[in-house]
C-alpha positions as CSV (number, residue, x, y, z in Angstrom):
1,X,159.1,108.7,156.4
2,X,162.5,106.9,156.0
3,X,163.9,105.7,159.3
4,X,167.6,104.8,159.2
5,X,168.6,103.0,162.4
6,X,171.0,100.6,164.0
7,X,167.8,98.6,164.8
8,X,168.4,98.7,168.6
9,X,166.3,101.4,170.2
10,X,166.6,102.2,173.9
11,X,162.9,101.5,174.3
12,X,161.3,99.2,171.7
13,X,157.8,99.6,173.1
14,X,158.1,103.4,172.8
15,X,159.4,103.1,169.2
16,X,156.6,100.8,168.2
17,X,153.9,103.1,169.8
18,X,155.2,106.1,167.9
19,X,155.3,104.1,164.7
20,X,151.7,103.1,165.2
21,X,150.7,106.7,165.8
22,X,152.5,107.8,162.7
23,X,150.9,105.1,160.6
24,X,147.5,105.9,162.0
25,X,148.1,109.5,160.7
26,X,148.7,108.1,157.2
27,X,152.5,108.3,157.3
28,X,154.2,105.5,155.3
29,X,157.3,104.3,157.1
30,X,160.3,102.7,155.4
31,X,162.7,101.2,158.0
32,X,166.4,100.8,157.1
33,X,168.6,98.9,159.5
34,X,172.3,99.4,159.4
35,X,174.8,97.0,160.9
36,X,175.0,93.3,161.8
37,X,173.1,93.6,165.1
38,X,169.8,94.8,163.7
39,X,166.7,93.5,165.4
40,X,164.5,92.6,162.4
41,X,161.5,92.4,164.7
42,X,162.1,96.0,165.6
43,X,162.3,97.1,162.0
44,X,159.2,95.2,161.0
45,X,157.4,96.7,164.0
46,X,158.1,100.2,162.7
47,X,157.6,99.7,158.9
48,X,154.4,100.1,156.9
49,X,152.9,97.2,155.0
50,X,153.7,95.4,152.9
51,X,156.8,94.6,154.9
52,X,158.6,92.9,152.0
53,X,159.0,96.3,150.3
54,X,159.4,98.7,153.3
55,X,162.1,97.0,155.3
56,X,165.8,97.1,154.2
57,X,169.1,96.2,155.8
58,X,172.7,97.0,155.0
59,X,175.9,96.1,156.7
60,X,177.4,99.6,156.9
61,X,176.3,103.2,156.2
62,X,178.5,103.2,153.1
63,X,176.2,100.4,151.7
64,X,173.1,102.7,151.6
65,X,173.9,103.4,148.0
66,X,173.1,99.7,147.2
67,X,169.4,100.2,148.2
68,X,168.8,103.9,147.3
69,X,167.2,103.0,144.0
70,X,164.8,100.7,145.7
71,X,163.8,103.3,148.2
72,X,163.5,106.1,145.7
73,X,161.3,103.9,143.5
74,X,158.9,103.5,146.4
75,X,158.6,107.1,147.5
76,X,159.0,109.4,144.6
77,X,158.9,110.2,140.9
78,X,160.8,112.7,138.7
79,X,162.8,115.5,140.4
80,X,162.1,114.1,143.9
81,X,164.0,110.9,143.0
82,X,167.1,113.0,142.4
83,X,166.7,114.9,145.7
84,X,166.0,111.9,147.9
85,X,168.9,110.0,146.2
86,X,171.3,112.8,147.1
87,X,170.1,113.0,150.7
88,X,170.5,109.2,151.2
89,X,174.0,109.2,149.6
90,X,175.3,112.3,151.5
């Protein structure tokens, strides 16, 4: 799962609880924070391990293209890379 967020949920505890439930179900979570007010602690609380490769930040939504290759390398091969790339850039 790729979560793109401003990194400021209304209820951090609820966000983390849901992330834990998802990870316990085997869902890998990549957290992407957008903007300059992102709470890194919130992103790392959502993301799967290792955090160094599953947490990203960009200044603006237009900057998502700068990290799309990193994300697609993590999650897919072949034709899925093209599909995910197009979704992230749309």
